[in-house]
C-alpha positions in Angstrom: -94.5 29.4 -23.1 -93.4 27.4 -26.2 -90.2 25.8 -27.5 -89.4 26.8 -31.0 -89.3 24.5 -33.8 -85.6 25.2 -34.0 -85.0 24.2 -30.3 -87.2 20.9 -30.7 -85.6 19.7 -34.1 -82.1 20.9 -33.1 -82.3 18.8 -29.8 -83.7 16.0 -31.7 -80.8 16.2 -34.4 -78.3 16.3 -31.5 -79.7 13.1 -29.9 -79.4 11.4 -33.4 -75.7 12.5 -33.5 -75.4 11.2 -30.0 -76.7 7.8 -30.9 -74.1 8.0 -33.8 -73.8 5.9 -36.7 -71.7 3.0 -37.4 -68.9 5.1 -39.1 -69.0 7.4 -36.1 -70.5 10.6 -37.5 -74.0 11.5 -39.0 -74.5 13.5 -42.2 -77.1 16.2 -42.9 -78.9 14.1 -45.3 -79.2 11.4 -42.7 -80.4 13.6 -40.0 -82.9 15.1 -42.4 -84.3 11.8 -43.5 -84.3 10.2 -40.0 -85.9 13.2 -38.4 -88.2 14.3 -41.1 -86.7 17.8 -41.5 -85.6 19.5 -44.6 -81.8 19.5 -45.3 -81.4 23.3 -45.2 -83.2 23.3 -41.8 -80.8 20.6 -40.4 -77.9 22.6 -41.8 -79.0 25.8 -40.0 -79.4 24.0 -36.6 -76.2 21.9 -37.0 -74.3 25.2 -37.8 -75.7 26.7 -34.5 -74.6 23.6 -32.6 -71.1 23.7 -34.2 -70.8 27.3 -33.4 -71.6 26.6 -29.8 -68.9 23.9 -29.6 -71.4 21.1 -29.1 -70.6 19.1 -32.4 -67.6 18.8 -34.7 -68.0 18.5 -38.5 -65.7 16.5 -40.6 -65.7 17.1 -44.5 -65.2 14.7 -47.1 -66.8 11.2 -48.3 -66.8 9.8 -44.7 -67.6 13.2 -43.2 -70.5 14.4 -40.9 -71.2 15.6 -37.5 -70.1 13.9 -34.1 -70.5 15.2 -30.6 -67.5 17.3 -29.5 -67.9 16.0 -26.0 -69.2 13.1 -24.2 -73.3 13.2 -23.9 -72.8 13.4 -20.0 -70.8 16.5 -20.4 -73.5 18.4 -22.6 -76.4 19.8 -20.6 -79.6 20.5 -22.3 -79.8 24.2 -21.1 -76.7 24.8 -23.2 -78.2 23.1 -26.2 -81.4 25.1 -26.0 -79.3 28.3 -25.5 -77.4 27.6 -28.6 -80.7 27.0 -30.6 -82.9 29.9 -29.4 -82.2 31.2 -25.9 -84.0 31.4 -22.7 -87.5 32.1 -21.8 -86.7 35.1 -19.8 -83.6 37.4 -19.9 -83.2 40.6 -17.9 -83.1 42.7 -21.0 -86.6 41.6 -22.0 -88.1 44.4 -19.9 -86.0 46.8 -21.9 -87.4 45.4 -25.2 -91.0 45.3 -24.3 -91.8 48.6 -23.0 -94.6 49.2 -25.4 -94.7 52.8 -26.8 -92.9 54.2 -23.7 -89.0 54.4 -23.4 -89.2 52.5 -20.1 -91.8 49.9 -19.0 -94.4 51.6 -16.8 -94.0 48.8 -14.4 -90.2 49.1 -14.3 -89.9 50.4 -10.6 -92.0 47.7 -9.0 -93.1 44.5 -11.2 -94.7 41.5 -9.8 -94.7 40.0 -13.4 -90.8 40.3 -13.6 -90.5 38.3 -10.5 -92.7 35.4 -11.9 -90.5 35.3 -15.1 -87.3 35.4 -13.0 -88.5 32.6 -10.8 -89.7 30.4 -13.6 -86.4 31.0 -15.4 -84.5 29.8 -12.3 -86.6 26.6 -12.1 -86.1 25.9 -15.8 -82.5 26.7 -15.4 -82.0 24.2 -12.4 -83.7 21.4 -14.5 -81.9 21.9 -17.7 -78.5 22.4 -16.3 -78.8 19.1 -14.5 -80.2 17.2 -17.5 -77.6 16.1 -19.8 -77.6 14.5 -23.3 -76.7 11.2 -22.0 -79.9 11.3 -19.8 -82.0 12.1 -22.9 -80.3 9.2 -24.9 -82.3 6.9 -22.6 -85.9 5.8 -23.0 -89.0 7.6 -22.1 -89.6 5.5 -19.0 -86.1 6.2 -17.9 -86.7 10.0 -18.3 -90.0 9.6 -16.2 -88.1 8.0 -13.4 -85.5 10.8 -13.6 -88.2 13.4 -13.5 -89.9 12.0 -10.6 -86.8 11.0 -8.6 -83.5 12.3 -10.1 -84.6 15.8 -11.2 -83.6 18.5 -9.1 -86.1 20.1 -6.6 -87.6 23.2 -7.8 -87.2 26.4 -6.0 -89.8 27.5 -3.7 -91.9 30.6 -4.4 -92.1 33.0 -1.6 -95.5 33.4 -0.1 -96.9 37.0 0.7 -98.4 37.6 4.0 
């Protein structure tokens, strides 16, 4: 499992916007410079974040991007969904059937159960984790992960 560069860089840009600038918004050029990402890439990610309602854009001399809601109201799952999607969607099996019309494991698939369980665990963490949490330090996030993060779902044991 990998995060895409768009998800990683987009989240970093959103954190930078969350930290703000003295003027209240951050430009594409400022984001590109501070994150070491090309301006066209930043523009593409910010367009996705704007379309998802996570940031608002202001045009003009003092323009730029600002969060559309307080950081505590933006969960990381929503951000990653806007930038790339989820690890597992139920439609995954329909698009990965190989040369057959339907996956040969469709009626009874143990792999599908694993992906579904992993996705549920990831969703629980990402829905509870907000941009406000990520605006803290790495040490604060380590504490959150050890104590404040949600419990992971239990995986049923087979007899």
